[in-house]
N, C-alpha and C positions, 0 to 999 in steps of 0.2 A: 580333638578339641579346637585345633586351629581352623578346621573347616567350619565348625559351628560358629566361631566368631566372625568369619568372613560372611557366612550366610546370614547371621544376625545383623551385621553391618549393612549388607545389601538390602535386607528387609526393612531396616530402620530408614535407610535413604529413600526407598520406594514409598514407604508410608508417609514420611515427612514431605516428600515432593509430589505426592499424588494429588491431583486436582481434577475436577470434572473437565471434560474436553472443552466445554464452552468457556471455561475460565482461561484457556490458553489463548483466546483471541484478544487482540487489542482493539478497544473501541476508539471512536473518534475522540472522546473525552480523555481517554488514557494517552493517546498520541499527543494531543494538544498539551496536556499536563507535562509530558516528558519533553516536548519541544520547547516549552516555556521555562523549564526548570533551570536553575543555576548549577545544578549538579552535573559534572562531566559525564557520569555514567548514564544519566537520563538523556543528555544531549546525544551521546553515542547511540543509545537505543533508538531515539527519534530518527537520527540520520540513517541508521542501519535498516530500520523498518521502511523508510521511504526509498532507500536504495534498492531494497528487495522488491518492492512494487515496481519500480522503474525497470529493474533487470528482468522481471517476469514479463512486463509489457514488451520490452525490446525483443525478448526471446519469442513471444507469440507473433510479433510482427515479422521476425526473420523466418519463421516457419510458414508464413503465409496464412495463418489463422486469423480470423476476423474477431478482435475483441469487441465487446458491446460498446465501449467508450474508448476511443483511441486518442493518443496524444503523440506529437512529434517534437521532441525536445531539441533545441539548438545544441550543437556539439560543445559549445563553450559554457553551457549552463552548469554552474557549480551546484553541488549538493546543498550547500547553505541556502542558496537562492531558492532552490526547489522546496526546501523545508519552510522558508518564509511564505512562499506561495500557498503551501498546504495549511500553515497556521492561519493565515488570513482567511482562507476559504472556510476552515472549521469555525473560526470566530463569527463569520457572517452567516453560517449555517448551523446554528446550535441544534437543530432538529436531527442532525446526523450524529450527534455526540454519543448516543447510546448504542449505535450500530457498529459493526465491524468497520475498522478504519480504512480498509483497502478501497472500497468504492469512493470514499471521500478524497483519498489521495489521487485516485484516477480522475475523478471529476474535476478536482482543483487544477491538475496539470492539463487536462483537456481544455478547460476554460481559458487557461493562460497560453497554451500552445496547441491549438487544434491542428490537425494534419492538412488542412487546406480544404478547398471546396470539394464537396461530395460530387462524384461523377453522376450526372443525371442521365437517366436512360433516354435514348432518343425516342420521341413520340412519333409514331407513324401517322402521317397525314394521308388523307384520301388520295391525294395526287402522287404519293410516293410509290404507289404500285404495290 
């Protein structure tokens, strides 16, 4: 009987918390709403999401992989300031609101903190041999 109750509880939890995979993504509008909220849980969610994007970007940079949009944050940048940069970007780019928030976070931080000049390939001139 005890096993049945445990199985029933697990099934109930899975049923209550099951959502389509697409519902697991945070949109730009969701992120902006959480970042602007007065609720501490929402603010924590906002900061955690942005920190996760930053951590992933730093990891890909350290592995030498080339992300499509790169940013180079100053060492003294606080997570609060990064969140403000993202919020301002989302406010001025409402067209990004219905899409997954990761690209908006990345583009906001790239706009504020690009990694510097892109290395141009040397063009060969006729007289270069």
